[in-house]
C-alpha positions as CSV (number, residue, x, y, z in Angstrom):
1,M,80.2,147.2,0.2
2,A,83.8,146.2,0.0
3,P,85.7,147.1,-3.2
4,S,85.3,144.6,-6.1
5,T,87.6,142.5,-7.2
6,G,90.3,144.5,-9.1
7,S,90.1,147.4,-7.5
8,R,92.2,148.7,-4.8
9,R,92.6,147.4,-0.9
10,F,94.3,150.3,0.1
11,V,95.3,153.6,-0.6
12,T,98.6,155.6,1.2
13,R,98.7,159.7,1.9
14,L,101.4,161.8,2.9
15,V,100.1,163.9,5.8
16,D,102.4,165.9,8.6
17,G,105.2,164.2,6.5
18,S,104.2,160.6,7.8
19,I,102.8,158.1,4.9
20,C,99.2,157.0,6.0
21,A,97.6,154.0,4.6
22,Y,94.0,153.6,4.5
23,D,92.3,149.8,4.4
24,L,88.7,150.1,1.8
25,T,87.9,146.5,2.6
26,T,86.1,147.9,5.3
27,D,82.4,149.3,5.4
28,V,83.5,152.7,6.9
29,R,82.0,155.9,5.3
30,G,83.5,159.5,6.2
31,V,87.2,160.6,7.6
32,L,89.2,157.3,7.1
33,S,91.4,156.7,10.1
34,P,94.7,155.1,8.5
35,A,95.5,152.0,9.0
36,M,99.2,152.3,9.4
37,I,101.5,155.6,9.8
38,C,104.9,155.1,9.1
39,R,107.7,157.5,9.5
40,P,109.7,158.0,6.4
41,S,114.0,158.4,7.2
42,A,114.5,161.5,8.9
43,G,115.5,163.8,5.9
44,D,114.0,161.7,3.9
45,D,111.3,164.6,1.2
46,V,108.8,161.8,0.0
47,V,107.6,162.2,-3.2
48,G,105.9,158.8,-4.3
49,H,104.7,156.0,-1.4
50,A,103.2,152.6,-1.2
51,V,102.0,149.9,0.7
52,P,101.9,146.1,1.2
53,A,98.7,143.8,1.6
54,D,100.5,143.0,5.3
55,L,100.9,146.7,6.3
56,R,104.2,146.2,7.9
57,R,106.9,148.1,6.0
58,G,106.1,151.4,3.6
59,Y,108.2,152.3,0.3
60,Y,108.8,155.6,-0.9
61,T,110.1,157.7,-3.2
62,T,112.1,160.5,-3.1
63,L,113.9,163.1,-5.7
64,N,117.1,161.0,-5.2
65,A,116.0,157.2,-4.1
66,L,113.8,154.5,-3.5
67,V,113.2,153.7,0.5
68,C,112.1,150.8,2.2
69,V,111.2,151.5,5.9
70,T,109.7,149.1,8.9
71,A,106.0,151.2,10.2
72,D,107.7,152.4,13.1
73,G,110.4,154.7,10.4
74,A,113.1,151.7,10.7
75,E,115.2,151.8,6.9
76,V,115.2,148.4,5.5
77,W,117.0,149.1,2.0
78,R,117.7,152.2,-0.1
79,S,118.3,151.9,-3.9
80,D,119.8,154.7,-4.4
81,F,119.3,156.7,-8.3
82,A,123.0,157.6,-9.1
83,P,124.3,159.9,-9.8
84,R,122.8,161.9,-7.7
85,S,120.6,165.0,-9.3
86,D,121.0,168.7,-7.8
87,R,117.5,169.4,-9.5
88,R,114.9,170.4,-6.9
89,R,112.2,170.9,-9.8
90,G,110.8,168.5,-12.7
91,H,110.8,165.2,-11.6
92,R,109.1,163.1,-9.6
93,P,110.0,159.6,-9.3
94,S,106.6,157.2,-8.3
95,C,106.4,153.5,-6.8
96,A,104.0,150.8,-6.8
97,L,104.0,147.3,-5.3
98,S,103.2,144.4,-7.4
99,P,100.0,142.9,-5.9
100,D,101.6,139.8,-4.8
101,G,103.9,142.4,-2.7
102,L,107.1,140.8,-3.8
103,V,108.2,143.3,-6.3
104,V,108.2,146.8,-6.0
105,W,108.5,149.1,-9.2
106,A,110.0,152.5,-9.2
107,Y,109.9,154.8,-12.4
108,R,112.7,156.6,-12.7
109,P,112.8,160.6,-14.8
110,D,116.4,160.3,-15.1
111,A,116.7,162.4,-18.3
112,M,115.2,165.7,-16.4
113,A,117.2,164.9,-13.1
114,G,120.1,165.7,-15.5
115,R,121.2,162.4,-15.2
116,G,122.2,161.8,-19.1
117,R,120.3,158.9,-19.6
118,P,116.7,159.0,-20.8
119,D,114.0,157.6,-18.3
120,Q,114.3,154.3,-16.2
121,W,111.4,151.9,-15.2
122,V,113.1,149.8,-12.6
123,A,111.5,145.8,-10.7
124,L,113.5,145.9,-7.4
125,D,113.1,142.7,-4.7
126,A,110.4,144.5,-2.3
127,G,112.3,142.9,0.7
128,T,116.4,143.2,-0.3
129,G,115.9,146.1,-2.7
130,A,117.9,143.7,-4.8
131,V,117.6,144.7,-9.2
132,V,115.4,141.8,-10.6
133,A,114.4,143.8,-14.3
134,Q,115.3,147.5,-15.7
135,S,114.1,149.3,-18.9
136,D,115.1,152.3,-21.1
137,L,111.7,154.1,-21.6
138,R,113.1,156.1,-24.4
139,T,111.2,158.9,-22.7
140,V,111.8,162.9,-21.5
141,G,109.0,162.9,-18.7
142,H,108.4,164.6,-15.5
143,G,106.1,161.8,-13.7
144,G,104.7,158.7,-13.9
145,L,101.5,157.3,-12.7
146,H,101.2,152.9,-12.1
147,L,98.2,151.2,-11.9
148,L,98.3,147.0,-11.3
149,H,96.1,145.2,-13.2
150,R,95.8,142.5,-11.0
151,T,94.5,139.6,-12.4
152,S,97.5,139.2,-15.1
153,G,100.5,140.9,-12.8
154,Q,101.5,143.4,-15.2
155,V,101.4,146.8,-14.3
156,L,100.8,149.7,-16.5
157,L,103.3,153.2,-16.2
158,D,102.1,156.5,-17.6
159,V,105.1,159.0,-18.4
160,G,103.5,162.0,-18.5
161,E,106.5,164.2,-20.7
162,G,104.2,167.9,-20.4
163,Q,103.6,169.6,-23.6
164,D,105.2,166.8,-25.6
165,G,102.6,164.2,-24.5
166,S,101.6,161.4,-22.7
167,V,103.8,157.8,-23.0
168,I,101.5,154.6,-22.0
169,H,103.5,151.5,-21.1
170,R,102.3,147.9,-19.7
171,A,104.8,145.2,-18.3
172,S,105.8,142.2,-16.4
173,L,108.5,139.9,-15.2
174,A,109.0,136.7,-16.9
175,G,112.4,135.0,-16.7
176,G,114.3,137.8,-14.7
177,R,113.3,140.5,-17.4
178,M,111.0,143.1,-18.2
179,D,108.8,142.2,-20.8
180,L,107.7,145.9,-22.5
181,V,104.6,147.3,-24.2
182,R,105.0,150.7,-25.2
183,Y,101.4,151.9,-26.9
184,P,101.1,153.2,-29.9
185,W,99.9,156.7,-28.7
186,N,101.8,159.7,-26.8
187,D,98.4,161.4,-26.9
188,R,96.5,159.5,-24.1
189,C,96.9,160.3,-20.4
190,L,96.1,157.0,-18.5
191,I,93.2,157.6,-15.8
192,D,92.1,154.2,-14.5
193,L,91.0,150.8,-14.5
194,S,87.8,148.9,-14.9
195,P,86.8,146.9,-12.2
196,D,86.8,143.9,-13.8
197,E,89.9,145.1,-15.7
198,R,88.7,144.4,-18.8
199,Q,89.5,148.1,-19.8
200,F,91.4,151.6,-19.2
201,M,90.3,154.9,-19.3
202,T,92.3,157.4,-20.8
203,V,91.9,162.1,-21.7
204,D,93.2,163.4,-24.8
205,H,96.5,164.6,-23.2
206,A,94.6,167.9,-25.3
207,Q,91.3,167.7,-23.1
208,G,89.7,167.1,-25.8
209,D,87.7,163.9,-25.0
210,V,87.7,160.9,-23.0
211,A,88.1,157.1,-24.3
212,L,88.1,153.3,-23.1
213,H,89.8,150.8,-24.3
214,A,89.7,147.5,-24.1
215,Y,92.7,145.3,-22.1
216,P,95.0,144.6,-23.1
217,D,95.6,145.8,-26.5
218,G,94.0,148.9,-26.5
219,E,91.2,149.1,-28.5
220,V,88.7,152.2,-28.5
221,T,85.6,151.1,-27.0
222,F,84.0,154.4,-27.3
223,T,85.0,157.7,-27.4
224,L,83.2,161.0,-26.0
225,P,84.0,164.3,-27.2
226,V,83.2,167.7,-25.1
227,D,80.4,168.4,-27.0
228,A,79.1,165.6,-25.8
229,F,78.0,167.0,-22.7
230,G,76.1,170.0,-23.6
231,H,79.4,172.0,-23.4
232,D,81.1,174.4,-25.9
233,P,84.5,172.7,-26.3
234,D,86.3,176.1,-27.5
235,E,85.1,177.0,-24.1
236,T,86.2,173.0,-22.1
237,Y,87.5,170.4,-21.4
238,V,88.2,167.2,-19.9
239,E,90.2,167.2,-17.1
240,W,92.8,164.7,-16.5
241,S,90.9,162.9,-13.8
242,G,87.8,160.5,-12.1
243,G,87.9,157.5,-13.9
244,Y,85.2,153.7,-12.7
245,L,82.7,154.8,-9.7
246,S,82.0,150.9,-10.7
247,A,81.4,148.4,-12.7
248,D,78.3,149.8,-15.1
249,T,79.7,154.5,-14.1
250,L,82.4,156.2,-15.0
251,V,83.5,159.8,-14.1
252,V,84.5,162.0,-16.1
253,T,85.5,165.9,-15.2
254,L,85.0,168.8,-17.0
255,A,86.4,172.4,-16.5
256,G,86.7,175.7,-17.9
257,E,86.1,179.5,-16.7
258,T,83.4,181.9,-16.7
259,E,83.2,185.7,-18.0
260,D,84.2,186.7,-15.2
261,E,87.3,184.2,-15.9
262,R,86.7,182.2,-12.4
263,E,87.7,178.9,-12.5
264,W,85.0,175.4,-12.7
265,F,84.7,171.6,-13.0
266,R,81.9,169.4,-12.9
267,H,81.9,165.9,-11.9
268,Y,79.6,163.6,-14.9
269,R,78.1,160.4,-14.6
270,V,78.4,158.2,-18.0
271,D,77.0,154.9,-18.8
272,V,80.5,152.5,-19.5
273,R,78.6,150.4,-22.1
274,S,76.4,152.4,-24.1
275,G,78.5,155.6,-23.6
276,Q,75.3,157.7,-23.3
277,V,76.0,160.5,-20.8
278,R,73.7,160.8,-17.9
279,A,73.2,163.8,-14.9
280,E,76.1,166.6,-13.2
281,F,76.6,165.2,-10.0
282,D,78.4,166.4,-6.4
283,A,81.5,164.7,-4.9
284,H,82.1,167.4,-2.7
285,A,85.6,167.6,-4.1
286,E,87.2,171.0,-3.4
287,N,89.1,170.8,-6.9
288,A,88.3,168.6,-10.2
289,Y,91.1,166.0,-8.8
290,D,90.3,165.7,-5.3
291,I,88.3,162.3,-6.4
292,L,89.1,159.6,-6.3
293,P,86.5,156.8,-7.7
294,L,86.9,153.5,-6.1
295,G,85.2,151.1,-8.2
296,D,82.4,149.7,-5.7
297,G,80.1,153.3,-6.0
298,S,82.0,154.9,-3.9
299,W,84.6,157.5,-3.7
300,L,87.4,159.7,-1.8
301,T,87.4,163.3,-1.5
302,T,90.3,164.9,1.1
303,D,89.5,166.8,4.8
304,P,91.0,169.5,5.5
305,S,92.6,167.3,7.5
306,G,94.8,165.7,5.1
307,H,93.4,162.2,5.7
308,P,90.8,161.4,2.9
309,V,86.7,161.2,3.4
310,R,85.0,158.3,1.5
311,R,81.5,158.8,0.3
312,T,78.7,157.2,-1.5
313,D,75.3,158.4,-2.9
314,S,73.3,157.1,-0.1
């Protein structure tokens, strides 16, 4: 079964220093082989990565640049984040490609990088690297998660500000400018978009609950606190992971510690329409974050080789 409308066509992983892209439109299960392997430019340490549908180029961020290369590693263009930052920790730029592959979106955590300005969200021409639009986010983030809303062409960005919370933005391009909306929360972490793109999932920054929201306005459909899963909220918390396993089913991850201080985690299915918590299930994940639901009933974990493993219940 191929992923449903609005879900991912490709995923990327950094394996042995190369950007590997995996085609999710096939019915392959088990350990996936890359459809493309892209070598970064010599000396670049990759922190974020994306590929277009034609797999002819790769895009990646380092701490100080957004770079476009061909599949064999020839550099096409480089957009430097000036001034160059000497800070090695606390800031991880990220990138994502628009559904049509024409625009690459880059989140720049400039404040934590010590560039003397708030964070920037930049849209660049994917072919040339020219800046199409740029916005000041007024955030001081460590990193950002991009999610694409393919139907509308809009992009969601969650900026994680550490102990200060998380800020979710929505943007589109119109007339050479960025039409930017900031959602009115700083305590919700964006997790996933539904396969039909009519909802999105968030987790409380303090990890007390999970919520579903209508897209695009963000109105809450339902909220499930920890005790809805039969756990003590003083001892258990919701992890910032999971997502839409299918149009009807959500994956929610809970975690905690045993009496002898051993960490544990469990994945639960939740009915999207009713909010009813279903049975716990074994995702064969190595840790609470080693699961990526694909929206079509399958999900990814990670093989010891670093390549993803596609799994289903059957």
